[in-house]
Backbone as CSV, one residue per row, in Angstrom:
resi,resn,N_x,N_y,N_z,CA_x,CA_y,CA_z,C_x,C_y,C_z
1,UNK,-3.451,-12.039,-14.755,-3.184,-10.618,-14.693,-3.548,-10.126,-13.292
2,UNK,-2.667,-9.339,-12.718,-2.895,-8.754,-11.395,-2.851,-7.240,-11.558
3,UNK,-3.942,-6.587,-11.229,-4.037,-5.129,-11.351,-4.028,-4.523,-9.958
4,UNK,-3.151,-3.553,-9.746,-3.091,-2.825,-8.482,-3.578,-1.408,-8.742
5,UNK,-4.562,-0.976,-7.957,-5.124,0.367,-8.093,-4.870,1.132,-6.800
6,UNK,-4.267,2.307,-6.933,-4.051,3.172,-5.769,-5.298,4.019,-5.542
7,UNK,-5.782,4.030,-4.311,-6.956,4.836,-3.964,-6.601,5.726,-2.779
8,UNK,-7.151,6.917,-2.775,-6.805,7.887,-1.732,-8.066,8.505,-1.145
9,UNK,-8.023,8.736,0.149,-9.088,9.430,0.865,-8.809,10.934,0.764
10,UNK,-9.804,11.700,0.279,-9.637,13.144,0.097,-10.821,13.879,0.716
11,UNK,-10.653,15.165,1.052,-11.780,15.935,1.582,-12.866,16.086,0.522
12,UNK,-14.104,16.027,0.952,-15.237,16.252,0.054,-15.224,17.721,-0.348
13,UNK,-14.921,18.000,-1.610,-14.750,19.387,-2.054,-16.045,20.186,-2.070
14,UNK,-17.168,19.519,-1.918,-18.421,20.278,-1.859,-18.609,20.933,-0.498
15,UNK,-17.779,20.535,0.483,-17.926,21.081,1.829,-16.606,21.610,2.387
16,UNK,-15.728,22.063,1.504,-14.423,22.572,1.937,-14.576,23.956,2.549
17,UNK,-13.860,24.168,3.645,-13.831,25.476,4.299,-12.373,25.888,4.459
18,UNK,-12.103,27.162,4.237,-10.754,27.702,4.367,-10.724,28.647,5.563
19,UNK,-9.720,28.479,6.416,-9.532,29.374,7.556,-9.073,30.725,7.017
20,UNK,-9.845,31.799,7.278,-9.491,33.108,6.722,-8.201,33.689,7.289
21,UNK,-7.796,33.242,8.459,-6.578,33.767,9.076,-5.332,33.081,8.505
22,UNK,-5.379,31.750,8.424,-4.196,31.002,7.982,-4.237,30.613,6.503
23,UNK,-5.406,30.788,5.874,-5.600,30.376,4.473,-5.295,28.895,4.253
24,UNK,-5.622,28.088,5.255,-5.428,26.646,5.144,-6.772,25.935,5.237
25,UNK,-6.786,24.714,4.773,-7.983,23.897,4.812,-8.363,23.576,6.251
26,UNK,-9.633,23.784,6.594,-10.151,23.398,7.911,-10.595,21.942,7.784
27,UNK,-9.879,21.039,8.433,-10.165,19.611,8.305,-11.224,19.114,9.286
28,UNK,-11.419,19.822,10.380,-12.395,19.397,11.378,-13.801,19.490,10.785
29,UNK,-14.526,18.393,10.886,-15.907,18.374,10.439,-16.089,18.205,8.939
30,UNK,-15.007,18.141,8.176,-15.112,17.959,6.729,-15.128,16.459,6.436
31,UNK,-16.162,15.978,5.753,-16.199,14.549,5.436,-15.152,14.196,4.377
32,UNK,-14.638,12.987,4.461,-13.665,12.512,3.488,-14.310,11.454,2.608
33,UNK,-13.931,11.446,1.348,-14.479,10.513,0.364,-13.324,9.889,-0.417
34,UNK,-13.642,8.885,-1.205,-12.656,8.338,-2.133,-12.472,9.331,-3.266
35,UNK,-11.230,9.592,-3.641,-10.961,10.455,-4.781,-11.774,9.932,-5.970
36,UNK,-12.618,10.776,-6.579,-13.472,10.303,-7.678,-12.695,9.679,-8.839
37,UNK,-11.521,10.199,-9.144,-10.714,9.616,-10.221,-10.233,8.215,-9.846
38,UNK,-9.976,8.002,-8.571,-9.568,6.675,-8.109,-10.726,5.689,-8.213
39,UNK,-11.937,6.165,-7.945,-13.119,5.311,-8.115,-13.244,4.887,-9.570
40,UNK,-13.007,5.825,-10.494,-13.036,5.485,-11.921,-12.005,4.409,-12.244
41,UNK,-10.817,4.519,-11.657,-9.756,3.537,-11.904,-10.152,2.157,-11.382
42,UNK,-10.782,2.116,-10.210,-11.242,0.833,-9.661,-12.296,0.229,-10.584
43,UNK,-13.225,1.054,-11.049,-14.276,0.551,-11.940,-13.681,-0.021,-13.228
44,UNK,-12.671,0.653,-13.769,-12.024,0.148,-14.991,-11.290,-1.161,-14.708
45,UNK,-10.642,-1.252,-13.558,-9.964,-2.497,-13.187,-10.964,-3.641,-13.064
46,UNK,-12.144,-3.352,-12.534,-13.183,-4.384,-12.405,-13.654,-4.836,-13.785
47,UNK,-13.719,-3.909,-14.741,-14.078,-4.297,-16.115,-13.043,-5.283,-16.675
48,UNK,-11.759,-5.009,-16.425,-10.708,-5.934,-16.854,-10.850,-7.271,-16.138
49,UNK,-11.185,-7.210,-14.865,-11.383,-8.440,-14.089,-12.481,-9.288,-14.722
50,UNK,-13.598,-8.643,-15.035,-14.730,-9.366,-15.611,-14.411,-9.906,-17.003
51,UNK,-13.665,-9.144,-17.781,-13.378,-9.522,-19.160,-12.249,-10.544,-19.278
52,UNK,-11.197,-10.371,-18.473,-9.999,-11.194,-18.650,-9.637,-12.061,-17.444
53,UNK,-10.428,-11.995,-16.398,-10.147,-12.803,-15.218,-9.027,-12.258,-14.359
54,UNK,-8.843,-10.951,-14.369,-7.774,-10.324,-13.588,-8.093,-10.381,-12.092
55,UNK,-7.057,-10.232,-11.294,-7.174,-10.121,-9.837,-6.896,-8.663,-9.505
56,UNK,-7.787,-8.025,-8.738,-7.673,-6.589,-8.470,-7.357,-6.344,-6.999
57,UNK,-6.270,-5.612,-6.761,-5.881,-5.193,-5.421,-5.975,-3.681,-5.345
58,UNK,-6.677,-3.177,-4.345,-6.725,-1.735,-4.073,-5.769,-1.464,-2.924
59,UNK,-4.973,-0.415,-3.065,-4.004,-0.080,-2.028,-4.133,1.401,-1.695
60,UNK,-4.040,1.715,-0.401,-4.127,3.102,0.041,-3.118,3.331,1.154
61,UNK,-2.713,4.580,1.297,-1.807,4.956,2.373,-2.478,6.065,3.167
62,UNK,-2.483,5.930,4.481,-3.096,6.954,5.316,-3.402,6.432,6.702
63,UNK,-4.185,7.212,7.451,-4.557,6.801,8.802,-5.552,5.643,8.756
64,UNK,-5.828,5.033,9.901,-6.787,3.925,9.929,-8.141,4.264,9.301
65,UNK,-8.548,5.526,9.346,-9.830,5.917,8.742,-9.834,5.718,7.231
66,UNK,-8.657,5.623,6.622,-8.568,5.409,5.172,-9.069,4.024,4.776
67,UNK,-9.314,3.186,5.765,-9.867,1.861,5.491,-11.198,1.969,4.748
68,UNK,-11.913,3.069,4.949,-13.215,3.240,4.296,-13.093,3.268,2.774
69,UNK,-12.014,3.846,2.232,-11.862,3.870,0.774,-11.562,2.467,0.249
70,UNK,-10.889,1.663,1.051,-10.633,0.281,0.645,-11.916,-0.538,0.688
71,UNK,-12.740,-0.290,1.686,-14.027,-0.997,1.760,-14.893,-0.669,0.544
72,UNK,-14.836,0.587,0.108,-15.592,0.975,-1.093,-15.055,0.235,-2.320
73,UNK,-13.735,0.153,-2.442,-13.139,-0.564,-3.574,-13.548,-2.039,-3.553
74,UNK,-13.566,-2.627,-2.370,-13.999,-4.021,-2.248,-15.467,-4.165,-2.623
75,UNK,-16.281,-3.195,-2.226,-17.705,-3.230,-2.563,-17.918,-3.122,-4.073
76,UNK,-17.028,-2.407,-4.747,-17.125,-2.280,-6.200,-16.679,-3.550,-6.915
77,UNK,-15.933,-4.417,-6.201,-15.532,-5.685,-6.799,-14.062,-6.023,-6.715
78,UNK,-13.257,-5.182,-6.070,-11.836,-5.513,-5.897,-11.717,-6.783,-5.057
79,UNK,-10.666,-7.538,-5.302,-10.465,-8.800,-4.590,-9.762,-8.630,-3.256
80,UNK,-8.984,-7.562,-3.131,-8.150,-7.393,-1.943,-7.938,-5.908,-1.699
81,UNK,-7.801,-5.541,-0.434,-7.482,-4.162,-0.072,-6.318,-4.144,0.898
82,UNK,-5.373,-3.241,0.660,-4.194,-3.132,1.523,-4.063,-1.691,1.985
83,UNK,-3.933,-1.496,3.304,-3.743,-0.167,3.881,-2.325,-0.060,4.419
84,UNK,-1.589,0.919,3.933,-0.256,1.222,4.451,-0.396,2.366,5.431
85,UNK,0.041,2.160,6.672,-0.114,3.185,7.697,1.026,3.082,8.700
86,UNK,1.422,4.225,9.225,2.456,4.212,10.259,1.843,4.245,11.650
87,UNK,0.542,4.080,11.733,-0.145,4.101,13.031,-0.660,2.740,13.389
């Protein structure tokens, strides 16, 4: 069994700031984290890996900094991480 889990880098919502003029998210200085729901999905995939011998691949799309979410997935027990990027 091969399980592929999509993981995404998202702004840490505990530190979100909105520009009052443009009403848009201020990205400068906001830390990015792995989407918590994606972390749950990786953890569940690891349970399947442990129980049934599955192979787990984490995949993300984004800038090179998105590599951090793949490193987290690998630290949780994923076998492979793939970053799709146009940079």
